[in-house]
Phi, psi and omega in degrees: 000137179215142180202184185258006187238042186290347178260009186250152179240130177242135174256128178239117177272158183062038189274006186278346181196175170054225184298322181297312180295318180296321179294319178300314178299317184292319179290325175298323178295334176278354177108351180296145161279126188249125173269114182269111184245121179192170181279327186275098188299315183300322182290315182287330175293320177295321179292320177300318178295319179299313181295317180295320179296333179273005178097002179268186181228123180204152174219148183264141176220108177302130184203132169253112186292347177276354179260101187296321179298318179294321179296316180296321178295320177298313180300320181293337182278349185265133179282327177205156175217130179248329181224134172242122176252106178279090183250336182304133181173199179155168177239139182225111180092148179225031180278166175294167175302318182297323185260357185296149178272117179305331178295323177294317178300315181296316179300317179295318180294320181296312185282321183283317187259303183293324176299315178296322178296313181304305188289326178293313178301317184293328185260351180304318178301318179291320178297321179290320183295331180288343176083359181197067185263158178222129172252124176249131175246119175272102178261233182187156172296343175297340179294341188247336184227112178288159178209157183300134179082002184244013189307310183293319180290318177302315180297318181293316181289328173296325176296318177296320177299317179295320178300312182296314182294319179293317180299320179298319178295317185288336183260001182303135183093349176258160186277053180222126174268149174236116185243133174246129176243125185242096178284152171268233184286113178237128178262112175238172186286345189233335191304302182293325178300313179297320183293325187255030173068025178080015180275107185295326181293315178294323179295317180295327181295334179302324185254007185302129178082353179270111188298316185219082170296165172297154173252167175301324180293327176298316181290321178299320178296323177294316177301312182299320180298316183293318186282346179260009173290159175306151189303332182276356182262117178247121174269096186302308184212127178233117177264128181230125181228162170288156180302330182286352183245107180275334179199172182303326184257005185232098182233131177277122179239125179283148181295000000 
């Protein structure tokens, strides 16, 4: 692996699978030293070894972004941070608002919104001190268009969108960019499974007939492109969907 950012450090939350793991690999390929932050220790340790074996630089740090004390300790352990990718999150449950479990709603808000708040607050001093920091928030097209069965997830992602937009306003004039990337339909190994209670048939049905949903690598490539732009270029909001998806409610499915 070789890149132009060998003096830079990127933190990726939720790095144990899916978009987070793909983003870590992609940023390592650009030369970043990548701090892999996630709860599943075995996965991030294996990913760190994989990246290192390929010539990159990465280290694993077990972290639950909803635990503020753990987040603060993690921040204190880092000598520098240039890029923060707020990827930790998830969807839990697909019931109607009337039938939804408040515990699922709370869990989604805590990991998607409060988790992003914790890690962003903790790392802002280091991002500012470096003189050229970037905060990336992985939201979703769900942040902009509600849909049946998506109330809790829509609310959480709308919260992340609000966090990103407000932070950008508050940091204007400081050497920190705030980028929001909102993917549409992305097929990863865990997202739909987690949302639908581990039911593989229901998870597969989400993508049924869609020839080419986005992959985790597609989104990782988008993240890498935004953070490697010249320092004066801020990509405020980038919506990325597969060609088969024209809108949240308009997806071409082959027979």
